[in-house]
C-alpha positions, 0 to 999 in steps of 0.5 A: 506506539499510541494509535494517534501517533501511527501514520495513516498509511501505517494504520491501514496495513495488516499485521502481516505487512507490519511484520514484513516491514519490521523484518526488512528494517532489522535486515537493514533493507537486505531483500536477500536476507529477508528472503532467507528468513521467509524461505522464499526466493529474492523475486518473491520478496521483491514482489511483496515489497513492491506490492507493499509500496503500492499499498502505501502509496494508494493509502496516502493518495486516498482521502475522505471521498467515498468513491476514492475510499471504495477504490482504495478498499477494493485494491487493499482487498485484492479485488482490484489491482493497484495500477487500475486503482490509481488510474481510476482515482486519477481520472475521477479527481481530474473529472471532479477538478474539471467540473469545478471550473 
């Protein structure tokens, strides 16, 4: 797929994440089957899927604002957890919106 056709949320994913999504889709969404393929437990695969979902949501929420991009990058690099990143971005946007009134 040409790079310009890749959605922004997908372009920010690591190869490992894309491989996981591919396996998940080929397993028709069966976490049990994916767990077997990876040789890990169901809860481990569930956690990985949850983290990937958070990563995608955070990526979609980010925009060109340097602060938001920094928080997003910290979360993607596991230097900040996703819930904290969402709280920081939400508080920042609320403060920014209020200061524009």
